Structures are given as structure tokens and as C-alpha cells.
N, C-alpha and C positions, 0 to 999 in steps of 0.2 A: 497295201499291206504285204509283208513278207512273212513266211512261216518256216519254222524249222523244228525238228524234233530228233531225239536220239534216246536209246536205252542201252544199258550195258549190264552184263552179268556181274553180280557182286563177287568180291574177293572170296568170301566164305563159301559162296555157291560154287566157285571154280574149284576150291579145295575139296568140297564134299561131292562134287559131281551133280549138284542140283541145277536144273535149268534156270534161265532168267525168267522170273515170274512177272516182271514189269512189261508193259507195252505202251507205246506212245504213237501219236498220229498228229499230223498237221497238214493243212492244205489251204490254198487260196483259189477260189473259182473265178471264172471270167467276169463275173459280176462284182468282184471285189469283196466277196464274203469270205472271211478267214476263220478257220476253226482250228483249235488246238485241244488235244485230249490226252490224258495219261491214265493208266490204271495199274495198280500195284496188287498183284496176286498175293494172298496170304501165305506165309511161310511154314505154318505148322503142318504136321502130318495129316491132320484131319482134312486139310484143303489140298489133297494130292493132285488135283488137276487145275490148280489156280492159274497156272500160266495159260491154259486154254480159256478159262473164264475171263482173264484180262484181255485177251485178243478178241474174244466175242464182244465184250462190252464196248470196246473202242469203235468197232465197225457199226454196231447198232446205234451208239450214241451219235456218231457222225450223221447217219441217215435221219434220225429223229430230230436232231438240231436243225438240219436243213429244211425239213418239213415244217418245223415250228416257225422258222424264219419266213418261209414262203406263205404260210397260212395265217400267221398271227402277228409276227413281230412288226412288219412294216407299217401296219395300220394302227398299232396299239402302243408301241414303245417309243415312237418319235416324240421328242419334246418332254419326255418324262425325266424328272430330276433323279439323281442317284438314290437308289433304294437298296437296302440289304435286309435279308431275312435269315434269322436263325432257324434251326430245325424246329418242327412242331413240338418235339419232346422237350425243348429248352425254352419255349416261349408260350406256354399255355396261358400265361397271364398277360400276354401282349394283346392289347385291345385292337391295335391296327390289324394284326393278323386274324383276329377273330372275325373281322368284317369280311375277310376272304373276297377281295375285289376281283375284277375280271382278270387282271394280270397274274395275281397269285394263283387263281384257279387254273389258268393256262399253264403255268409252270408246274403245278402239281400234276396236271394231265400229261405234260411232257415226261416228268419223272416216272409216272405210273406206266407210261407206254414203254420206256426204256427197261424198267424192271420186268414187265410182262414179256417183252420180246426176248430179253436175255434168258429168262427162265425157260421159254419155249426152245431156244437154241441149246440150252444146257441139256434139256431132256432129249433133244434130237441127237446131240453129240454122244450122250451116254448110251442111247439106243444103238447107235452106229459103231460105238467103240466099247465093247465089253471089257470088264475088269481084267487086266493082265496079271500074270503070275508075279511079275516084277512089282506091279502096283500093290499087290496083296502083302508084300513083305513089310512088316512093321506096323500094319494096320490093326486096330482093335476089331474084334469079331463083330461088335455092334455096328461099326462103320461099314464093314463089308455087307452085313445084312441090310443096312439102310440103302446102300447103293443098289443091291440086287432087287430090293423091294421098292426102289424109287422113293424112299423116305428121306427127307432133308437133303435131297440131291444137290440143291444149290450150295450147300456147305462145301461140297467137294470142289466147287469151282469158285469159291469166294474171293472177292477182290474189292478194292476201293475204286473211286472214280473222281476225277477232276476234269472239267471242261470249260472252255471259253470260246466266245464267238465275237468277231468284229464285223459290223456291216458299215456301209457308208454313213448311216445316220444314228446308229445306236450300238451298244455292246451289252453282253451279259456273261455271267459265269456261274457255275454251280459245282457242288461237291458233296460227296458222302465218304466219310472216312478221313484218314490222316493224309499227310502231304501238305504242301503249302501253295498258295496262289499269291504272287507278288505283282504289283502294278506300279509303273513310274509315269509321272506326268511331265509336261514340257519344262517345268521348273526344277526337275530332278528330285522331287519328293516321292518317297516310296511308301506304299500302303499295302495292306493285306485286305482287299475288298470283300472277300467272302468271310462271314463271321466264323470264328473258331468254335469248335465243339469240345468242351472240357472232358467229354467222355473218351476222347482220343488221347490216351496217356500211356507212355511207355509202350508196352507190347499190346495194349488194348486199343481197338478201333471199331467204329461203326463200319458197316459193310453192306454192299449190295445184296449179300446173301441173308441179311437179317430178315426176320419175318415182318418187322415193322419198318422196312427200309424206306418206304414212302415218306414216313414222318421224320426221317433222319437227314434228308437233303437240306443243305443251306445254299443260298444263292444271292445274287445281286444283279442289278441292271441299271442302265443309264442311257438316256436318249436326248440330252440337252446340249449335245455338241462337245462334251468334255471326254472324248474318247482317249484313253491312255496312249502314250507313245509306244509303250510295250507292256505286255502282260506275259508272265512266265509261270508255268506250272511245273512242279517237281514232286516226286515221290518222297516218302519219309527217309529213304536211304540217303538221299542228298541232304535233306533237312538235318538229319542227325549227325552229319559230318561237320556241322558248324556250331560254335558255342552260343550263337545268338542270331536273331533275325538281322541284326546290323551286319554281321560278318557274311551272312548269306547274301544280303543285298549287295555287299561289296564284290562278291563273286559274280553276281549278275552285271554289275557295273563294268567289270573287266570284260565280260562277254560283249556288252553293248559297245564298249570302246573298240574292241576288236572288229566288230561289225562295221563301225565307222571307218577304221583305218585299213582293214584288210579285206573286208567284204564277206559275204555269206559263205563261199566255198572254203576259204582258209579258216574261218571261224568254226565251221562245222568240223573240220579236220582237227582243230585244237580241242573242241569239246570231246570228240571221240577218243582223243589221247588223254585228256584230263580226267574224265569220269572214272576209268578203271584205277588210276592212281589215287584219286580222291577216296574211292571205296576202300582201297587197300590201307590207306592211312587213317581213314575215318570210320564210317559205320560198318564197313565190310559187307554191306547189303547191296542188292540190286539197286540201280539208279535209273530214273527216267526223267527227261526234261522235254517240254514242248513250249514254244514261245511264238508270239505274234508281235510284229513291230512295224511302225510306220517309218519306212526308210527315209522319206523326205524330211520329216521332223527330226529324226535321229541325227542326220548329218550336222545339224546346228548345235548339238548338245555335248560335244567333246569337252569343251571348257567347263561346262556345267558339271559333268561327271568328275572331271579333275578336281574341281573345287569341292564337290561332295566328298571325295576321298581325302582331300586335305583336311577338311573340317572333321571328318570321322577320325583320322589319325591324331589330330590335335586333341580330340576328346579322349582318346585312348592314352595319349601321353600324359594328360592331366590325371587320369586314373592311376597310372604308374607312379607319378609324382606323389600322389596321395598315399599309395602303398609304401613308398620309400620313406615318407615322413612318419607314417605309423610304425614301421619297422624300426626306424631310427629312435623313436621315443621309447619303444620297448627295450631296445639295446641299452640305451642310456640308463633306464630305470634298473635293469637287471645288473648292469655293470657297477652301479652305485651301491649294491648290497655288499656289506663288509664280509659276511659269512654266508655265501650262497649255498643253498641246499642242492641236492642232486637234481631236483625238479627245476630249480632256477637255471642250472647249467643246461639242461635239456631245452628249456624254453629259449634260452639265449642262442643255442644252436639253430633252432627253428627260425628265430628272428633274423639271424645272420643269413640263412638260406633265402628267406623271403626278401630280404634286402638285396641280395646278390641277383636273384631272379628278376626283381623289378628293375634293377639297374641295367641288366642285360636286355630286357624287353624294351625298356625306354630307348636304349641305344639303337636297337634294331628299328624301332618305329621312327626315331628321329632321322635315321639314314634314309628310310623309305620316304619320309616327309620331304626331305631335301630334294630327292629325285623328282617327286611330283611337283614341287614348287618350280624347279628348273624347267620341267616339261611345260607347265602352265605359262611360264614367262616366255618360252620359246614358241608357243603355239599361236 
């Protein structure tokens, strides 16, 4: 297994002078155990030390995951088929979860230990780093009192968390908060193995700083030999820069193709250059990415990824053809009116614009499709 990670300061944070509040980590140890972790510190003023919170949680999570693997995983997760669990808060009626088997209990213990150690580290950091005058600027008086009285201290350091681990015989991943976890298998199929939490919507998210954080973790695990070729974690700053999961998967396909063709060093360089531009054009938020991949399996997948992109583009071209057809019908209907009203003329203008946009987009997609088909034919 190979691991890589990177985080970058968001475009809006650069403009406002706010630090990067994302943190990422990845490693592969000599035993072949690979770990990837990202944490996104909350951006609101209430969470004015969230960049510290995200750094603390990644280190703690790494240590706890390695302990979990050593003490529990090898003897309990081998040969287990893929299983995913929603958060307790969203699966109260889930009979399987109510049974609380040994594996689920062990994961809850892992999450509880992460939360406990993080809160201990938060208290230690607050004790060693008194509130500065610069930090006081713009804070509500109640927040300052809370900090001085050590009330709701975890809010100041609030952040999300996503983590994944590969071992030679099983893998698992877990999450609290927003951001996404993507996985791809040897057939080129993409999935989001960790169940989504609908409470993570727009600027709202669950968080490690919540009082009931233990019940908000979601997770998945598998030990029957079906380890993904790659698993990729990303904060919501990256997620929000794409219009759909399909577009985000295409971005990851480009990264994996680059790893095959150019190797890790050059691909990491490309990622470092791409993320700030993506932030500027997209979410303008901080971005973090961490990924694990099987280099040997990946080498044989270039044509599979090309075909995935070809199929994806063909689907989008069909969508544009549908838009063109619909706009054309509207144009014909409006143009057939003998005495059009002002609203009819406005509707016709919009239909013409929709038609032109769809034509232009289809042309762009067809050009890209031709390039990919030529690349596939020559590979």
C-alpha cells in the first residue's frame, strides 16, 4: 500500500488572513498497515482554535487506530463481510445495531477513546496557551467566560474527522461530520462506503465537539479479501467544489491515472498545485485530501479508468442532448404564437440561452470524449 495526503489554505482564508483549519495525515508502517486521516476545523468565530483541534485529533486518531488494529482487529475482523453502520442517532430502529455485537462494541470503544483523549489534549492546550488579545477580538463575552471557566471548551477546538485503515487482511473506515470517503474496486466501480448523515447539510455538521459525539460516528469494515484498490478521504471544501459525486469521482480518476503514469512524487506535486486553484474557482474553503492505494493493482487499471471516463462523458452528452431537445421544443412552441406577450418573449430568450449553453457544453464534452477514445485506442 502507498499513502499520500495534502491540505491547503482556502482562497477565502488567504484573503481574510485566517489560517488553514484542515489537517491531513497518512502513513504506511513496515508491517503494511496503512492509515489515512483528515480533519476539518470549523470556520465560525465560536471555534477560534479549530486549526489546533484538527491537528490534535489526527495524531490521537492515528495512535488509537494502531492500538485498535494490534489489540482487536487481526483476530476479529478477518473473514468478515462488508458491514456499514449509520450513527446511533439515525439508526435507533436498526435491530442489528441494537444487538451490539463484539465488533460494534469495539468500534464504539475506539471512538470513545478518541473523544476522551482529544478532550484531554484540548484542556491541556488551553491551560498552556491562555486567551490572547488577538483571539478576544470579535468574540462574544459569553464565549470568553466559557473559555476562562473551562466551560464548553471543546467548542473552541471543534472539528470533523474521517479516517481509514488498510491491513493485509481487512480494512475499515469511520467518520463524524461532513466531508466524503470514496472507494474504488478493481472493476473501476466507485462507492461511498461510510453511510452519509443527513444532519450534515449546508453549513451544519456533526462534530467531535458535540456532547453526544460518540453516538454520531458512522463506520464500515470488511475482512473477506475485498480490499479496495484505493480509498480517498476529502474535507467538504473539496466536496463542495464539484456539482456531483460523479464529478468528484472523475477528479479522483485523474489523480489515480496520474499515479499510474507519473508516479507518486509528480502526482503529489500536481495535487499541491491543483487544490489552491480548485479552492479559488470552487468552494473557496480550505481543502484536505488523504488517500491509500494498492500500487500493484492500480498499474493494471489505466484502461479501466479511461473507459469509466468515456462512459461518464457519454452519459453527460446524453443529458445535454436532452436539454437541447427540451429547449428546442420550447422555442418552437413560443415561436408559433401569433401575438406573443412580453412574458412569451422573455421565455423565448431564456430558451435560446439554454439551447446555446447546452450546444456549447455538448461540443466541449464531445471534444474531450474524442481525446479519451484516442487515448484508449493507443494504450
